[in-house]
DODREN-997232 format. One record per residue (C-alpha): residue number from 1; x, y, z; residue in three letters. Coordinates in steps of 0.5 Angstrom, whole numbers. Layout:
! DODREN-997232
+-----+-------+-------+-------+---------+
: num :  east : north :    up : residuo :
+-----+-------+-------+-------+---------+
: NUM :     X :     Y :     Z :     ALA :
...
+-----+-------+-------+-------+---------+
! end
This chain:
! DODREN-997232
+-----+-------+-------+-------+---------+
: num :  east : north :    up : residuo :
+-----+-------+-------+-------+---------+
:   1 :   225 :   222 :   223 :     UNK :
:   2 :   220 :   221 :   229 :     UNK :
:   3 :   221 :   229 :   230 :     UNK :
:   4 :   213 :   229 :   228 :     UNK :
:   5 :   213 :   233 :   221 :     UNK :
:   6 :   205 :   229 :   219 :     UNK :
:   7 :   203 :   231 :   227 :     UNK :
:   8 :   205 :   240 :   227 :     UNK :
:   9 :   202 :   238 :   219 :     UNK :
:  10 :   196 :   237 :   221 :     UNK :
:  11 :   195 :   241 :   225 :     UNK :
:  12 :   197 :   248 :   221 :     UNK :
:  13 :   193 :   244 :   216 :     UNK :
:  14 :   187 :   244 :   220 :     UNK :
:  15 :   188 :   251 :   222 :     UNK :
:  16 :   189 :   254 :   215 :     UNK :
:  17 :   184 :   250 :   211 :     UNK :
:  18 :   189 :   249 :   207 :     UNK :
:  19 :   191 :   241 :   204 :     UNK :
:  20 :   197 :   237 :   208 :     UNK :
:  21 :   200 :   234 :   202 :     UNK :
:  22 :   206 :   229 :   205 :     UNK :
:  23 :   213 :   228 :   201 :     UNK :
:  24 :   213 :   221 :   203 :     UNK :
:  25 :   206 :   219 :   203 :     UNK :
:  26 :   207 :   222 :   195 :     UNK :
:  27 :   214 :   218 :   194 :     UNK :
:  28 :   209 :   212 :   195 :     UNK :
:  29 :   205 :   213 :   192 :     UNK :
:  30 :   210 :   216 :   185 :     UNK :
:  31 :   214 :   209 :   186 :     UNK :
:  32 :   208 :   204 :   187 :     UNK :
:  33 :   212 :   201 :   192 :     UNK :
:  34 :   214 :   203 :   201 :     UNK :
:  35 :   222 :   207 :   202 :     UNK :
:  36 :   225 :   202 :   205 :     UNK :
:  37 :   223 :   198 :   197 :     UNK :
:  38 :   226 :   203 :   194 :     UNK :
:  39 :   232 :   203 :   198 :     UNK :
:  40 :   233 :   196 :   198 :     UNK :
:  41 :   232 :   196 :   191 :     UNK :
:  42 :   235 :   200 :   187 :     UNK :
:  43 :   239 :   206 :   192 :     UNK :
:  44 :   239 :   212 :   197 :     UNK :
:  45 :   241 :   215 :   189 :     UNK :
:  46 :   234 :   214 :   186 :     UNK :
:  47 :   231 :   215 :   192 :     UNK :
:  48 :   234 :   221 :   194 :     UNK :
:  49 :   233 :   223 :   186 :     UNK :
:  50 :   226 :   222 :   188 :     UNK :
:  51 :   225 :   225 :   194 :     UNK :
:  52 :   228 :   232 :   190 :     UNK :
:  53 :   223 :   232 :   185 :     UNK :
:  54 :   217 :   231 :   189 :     UNK :
:  55 :   220 :   236 :   194 :     UNK :
:  56 :   221 :   241 :   189 :     UNK :
:  57 :   214 :   240 :   186 :     UNK :
:  58 :   211 :   240 :   192 :     UNK :
:  59 :   216 :   247 :   193 :     UNK :
:  60 :   213 :   251 :   187 :     UNK :
:  61 :   204 :   250 :   189 :     UNK :
:  62 :   202 :   255 :   193 :     UNK :
:  63 :   196 :   255 :   198 :     UNK :
:  64 :   199 :   249 :   201 :     UNK :
:  65 :   202 :   245 :   209 :     UNK :
:  66 :   207 :   240 :   206 :     UNK :
:  67 :   210 :   235 :   210 :     UNK :
:  68 :   219 :   235 :   208 :     UNK :
:  69 :   222 :   229 :   210 :     UNK :
:  70 :   229 :   228 :   211 :     UNK :
:  71 :   232 :   222 :   213 :     UNK :
:  72 :   239 :   220 :   212 :     UNK :
:  73 :   241 :   212 :   211 :     UNK :
:  74 :   236 :   206 :   210 :     UNK :
:  75 :   231 :   205 :   216 :     UNK :
+-----+-------+-------+-------+---------+
! end
């Protein structure tokens, strides 16, 4: 958290011309709620399952800059 992944991802995207996809943004879009709400309402296991699914799909796509988060515990 707060390590600069999104910032570096934007720079990489701009310098390569590849689109940037942020895993956390994708998770929020799919779940229809914030990561904090996923943790609070459904628990860490549900979040981690969704996170693994999203990251696996993003890693399967070529020609894309990715910002892949890693969270420990509830924020």
